[in-house]
C-alpha positions as CSV (number, residue, x, y, z in Angstrom):
1,M,-111.4,-106.8,4.9
2,L,-114.7,-105.3,3.7
3,V,-115.8,-102.0,5.3
4,P,-119.6,-101.4,5.6
5,D,-121.1,-98.4,4.0
6,P,-121.2,-95.6,6.6
7,K,-124.6,-94.5,5.4
8,V,-126.0,-98.0,6.2
9,V,-124.3,-98.1,9.5
10,R,-125.6,-94.7,10.5
11,K,-129.1,-95.7,9.5
12,L,-128.9,-98.9,11.6
13,L,-127.6,-97.0,14.6
14,T,-130.4,-94.5,14.3
15,Q,-133.0,-97.3,14.1
16,Y,-131.4,-99.1,17.0
17,A,-131.5,-96.0,19.2
18,S,-135.1,-95.2,18.3
19,L,-136.2,-98.7,18.9
20,Q,-134.5,-98.9,22.3
21,I,-136.4,-95.8,23.3
22,A,-139.7,-97.1,21.9
23,H,-139.1,-100.4,23.7
24,A,-138.4,-98.7,27.0
25,E,-141.6,-96.6,26.6
26,R,-144.0,-99.1,25.3
27,G,-142.3,-102.5,25.5
28,D,-144.7,-104.2,23.1
29,A,-143.8,-107.4,21.2
30,M,-143.6,-105.7,17.7
31,V,-141.1,-103.2,18.9
32,A,-139.1,-105.9,20.7
33,R,-139.0,-108.0,17.5
34,E,-137.8,-105.0,15.4
35,L,-135.2,-104.2,18.0
36,E,-134.0,-107.8,17.8
37,D,-133.8,-107.7,14.0
38,V,-131.9,-104.4,13.9
39,S,-129.5,-105.6,16.6
40,Y,-128.8,-108.8,14.7
41,T,-128.2,-106.9,11.5
42,L,-125.9,-104.5,13.2
43,C,-123.9,-107.3,14.7
44,V,-123.5,-109.1,11.4
45,L,-122.6,-106.0,9.5
46,M,-120.0,-105.0,12.1
47,G,-118.7,-108.5,12.6
48,A,-119.5,-108.5,16.3
49,N,-120.9,-111.1,18.6
50,A,-122.7,-108.7,21.0
51,V,-124.6,-105.5,20.4
52,P,-122.4,-103.3,22.6
53,D,-119.4,-104.4,20.6
54,A,-121.2,-103.8,17.3
55,V,-122.2,-100.3,18.5
56,A,-118.7,-99.5,19.5
57,K,-117.3,-100.7,16.2
58,A,-120.0,-98.7,14.3
59,D,-119.1,-95.5,16.3
60,A,-115.5,-96.0,15.6
61,L,-116.2,-96.4,11.9
62,L,-118.3,-93.2,11.8
């Protein structure tokens, strides 16, 4: 099984957290789209079907 680069995973988790905050504060369409993209990428990279699972797997990896 391939293991994702921890640097890439850390960057995605940081982006995900920042975008969640921005979405909660502003909630505009551009931030929502970026959050959706990062969430999807995180799920694919971690081999998860849902964002909470991807985040948990990423945390375990790091």
